[in-house]
C-alpha positions, 0 to 999 in steps of 0.5 A, a space after each residue: 393508187 398502189 403508190 398512194 398505199 405505199 406512201 401512206 404505209 411508209 408515213 404510218 410506219 414512220 409515225 409508229 416508230 417515233 410513237 414507240 419511244 418512251 417520254 422521260 423527264 430529264 433534269 437534275 437536283 440543280 433544277 427546282 422541282 426535280 428533287 423529292 417531292 417531284 414537281 413537273 411544273 417546277 422543271 417547266 416541261 413535260 419531258 423529252 422522248 428517249 432517243 432509243 425506241 427500247 429505252 427506259 426512264 431512270 432516276 439516279 439517286 446518289 447520297 453522300 451523308 445528308 446530301 442527296 443528288 437526283 438525276 432523271 433521264 433516259 437509260 441510253 443517255 447514261 450508258 455512254 459514261 456510267 459503268 455502274 449501271 445494274 445488270 437488271 434494269 427491270 422496274 424497280 430500284 437497285 444499288 449500283 454495280 461495282 466496276 472492279 476494273 475502273 481506274 486500276 492503272 491510275 495513280 491519282 492523288 486528287 480525290 475530287 476527280 473521283 476516277 474510281 466513282 466512290 465519292 458517294 456513299 450510296 448510289 441507287 438506280 430506279 428504272 421504269 418503263 411501263 408509263 410515259 414519264 413514269 408517273 402518269 398513264 395519259 396518252 401522248 399526242 403522237 399516239 392520238 395522231 397515229 390512231 387518227 391516221 390509221 382510222 383515216 386510212 381505213 375509212 379511205 381504203 
């Protein structure tokens, strides 16, 4: 019987680990519905769980004149290639950080490559982590499954 308790505890811990990841929309301006006003029916799905359990959702707004580009994703997916993420990633919107070490030793005259990441006039990072998908407080199906397994465990033992 002790082995059964250990197996159920392991399964519960595995489910709790997976259930703690926040769900975020992952889209960009090229996908209908991802611009403002946001329409989740237009992008066709309810988002994905973030790969890191301590992750947060991000909406990245980049402006060049009248053109606006919006990218929605998990912060861990941006960390690999963006160096302008603000240090303060708490709830709210902030301007991009300036990376003074970016492209110091590069002499490139092709401005379309944007190696200094200064093509956009304004870059704003918006962070949220208090709700799944940052616009609803509904309980996810994985959370309901966790509660059901816990109640079943309590009823049996």
